[in-house]
C-alpha positions in Angstrom: -20.9 -27.5 13.4 -21.5 -25.0 10.6 -25.1 -24.6 12.0 -23.6 -23.3 15.3 -21.3 -21.0 13.4 -24.2 -19.6 11.4 -26.3 -19.1 14.5 -23.4 -17.2 16.1 -23.0 -15.0 13.1 -26.7 -14.3 12.9 -27.2 -13.5 16.6 -24.1 -11.3 16.7 -25.1 -9.3 13.6 -28.5 -8.8 15.2 -26.8 -7.5 18.4 -24.7 -5.1 16.2 -27.8 -3.9 14.5 -29.4 -3.1 17.8 -26.3 -1.3 19.1 -26.2 0.8 15.9 -29.9 1.5 16.2 -29.7 2.8 19.8 -26.7 5.0 18.9 -28.4 6.4 15.8 -31.6 7.1 17.8 -29.5 9.1 20.2 -27.8 11.2 17.6 -24.5 9.2 17.1 -23.9 9.0 13.4 -20.9 7.3 11.9 -20.2 5.3 8.8 -18.0 2.8 10.6 -19.0 2.1 14.2 -16.9 -0.3 16.3 -17.0 -1.8 19.7 -15.2 1.3 21.0 -18.5 3.1 20.1 -20.8 0.3 21.2 -19.3 -0.1 24.6 -20.6 3.3 25.6 -24.0 1.8 25.7 -23.1 -0.5 28.5 -23.2 2.0 31.4 -26.0 4.0 29.8 -28.3 1.0 29.4 -26.8 -0.9 32.4 -26.3 -3.9 30.2 -23.9 -5.6 32.6 -26.6 -6.0 35.2 -28.8 -8.2 33.1 -28.8 -12.0 33.1 -30.7 -14.4 31.0 -31.8 -18.0 31.6 -33.1 -20.6 29.2 -36.1 -22.3 30.8 -35.8 -25.4 28.5 -32.2 -25.9 29.9 -32.6 -25.4 33.7 -29.1 -26.8 34.3 -27.5 -23.9 32.6 -26.2 -21.1 34.8 -27.6 -17.6 34.1 -25.8 -15.9 31.2 -24.5 -12.4 31.6 -23.2 -11.6 28.2 -22.3 -8.0 28.9 -20.6 -8.6 32.4 -17.3 -6.7 32.6 -17.7 -5.0 29.2 -15.7 -1.8 29.2 -13.4 -2.8 32.1 -10.1 -3.2 30.3 -10.2 -0.9 27.3 -10.4 -3.9 24.8 -14.2 -4.0 24.2 -14.2 -6.7 21.5 -12.1 -9.1 23.6 -14.1 -8.4 26.7 -17.1 -10.1 25.2 -15.8 -13.7 24.5 -18.9 -14.5 22.4 -18.4 -11.4 20.2 -14.7 -11.9 19.9 -15.3 -15.5 18.7 -17.9 -14.2 16.2 -15.3 -11.7 14.8 -12.6 -14.4 14.6 -14.9 -16.9 12.9 -16.3 -14.2 10.5 -12.9 -13.0 9.4 -11.0 -16.3 9.4 -13.3 -19.3 9.1 -10.6 -21.8 8.3 -8.4 -21.4 11.4 -11.0 -20.0 13.9 -13.9 -22.3 13.1 -13.6 -24.1 16.5 -14.4 -20.8 18.4 -18.0 -21.1 17.1 -19.3 -22.9 20.2 -22.8 -23.5 21.5 -21.8 -21.6 24.7 -21.0 -18.5 22.5 -24.3 -19.0 20.7 -26.3 -19.0 24.0 -24.4 -15.8 25.1 -25.1 -14.1 21.8 -28.8 -15.0 21.8 -29.0 -13.8 25.4 -27.3 -10.5 24.3 -30.0 -10.1 21.7 -32.8 -10.6 24.2 -31.2 -8.3 26.7 -30.8 -5.6 24.1 -34.5 -5.8 23.3 -35.4 -5.7 27.0 -33.1 -2.8 27.7 -34.6 -0.8 24.8 -38.2 -1.6 25.1 -38.8 -3.2 28.5 -39.5 -6.8 29.5 -43.1 -6.9 28.3 -42.7 -4.7 25.2 -39.3 -5.9 24.2 -39.8 -9.6 24.6 -43.6 -9.7 24.7 -45.6 -10.9 27.7 -46.6 -14.2 26.2 -44.4 -14.6 23.2 -42.4 -17.5 21.9 -39.3 -15.6 22.9 -40.3 -15.6 26.5 -40.8 -19.4 26.4 -37.2 -19.8 25.2 -35.4 -17.1 27.2 -36.1 -15.4 30.5 -34.5 -12.2 31.5 -33.2 -12.2 35.1 -32.0 -9.3 37.3 -32.9 -6.3 35.1 -31.5 -3.1 36.6 -33.6 -1.4 39.3 -33.6 2.1 37.9 -33.9 5.0 40.4 -36.8 7.3 39.7 -34.3 10.0 38.7 -33.3 7.9 35.7 -36.8 6.7 34.6 -38.5 8.2 31.5 -42.2 8.7 32.0 -44.8 10.3 29.9 -45.1 14.0 30.7 -48.7 14.7 31.6 -49.9 18.2 30.5 -48.0 20.5 28.3 -45.8 23.5 28.8 -44.3 22.2 32.1 -40.7 23.5 32.2 -39.6 20.8 34.6 -40.1 18.2 31.9 -37.2 18.1 29.5 -35.0 15.6 27.8 -31.6 15.1 29.3 -29.1 13.8 26.8 -26.7 11.1 27.9 -23.1 12.3 27.3 -21.5 9.7 24.9 
């Protein structure tokens, strides 16, 4: 059981690191970021639309670790897997039972989804990587062309400019 707890903590700290990295890359600097900061990534990256499956476990339903995130104003509690991680991290003795395999699968799916959301399915997870053999991203958002970044061909074109997302 402590292996499952350790996997949950490891996967969730990786997700936190990715959240911090995305915010830092977009100019959000803070010494102490919380889920009240991280939840702002959900609409910007459309995280709630992603689902993940585990090909080695075809009987498992697709996992949508970010579904409903930001809906109630309690961003930590809205992610059951992340809430369990926080509980186990801060009070191992009484909250140990919340470290479940279901939460580990959700946290691992959240890691893969963050990679795919940042870098794309082929660059984030690799086209033929070991990660893709273990986890498959389903239903990535269909981005409208007005929200897609493309390489600006040619220089000095005034119609090509960065549009910052309002956090």
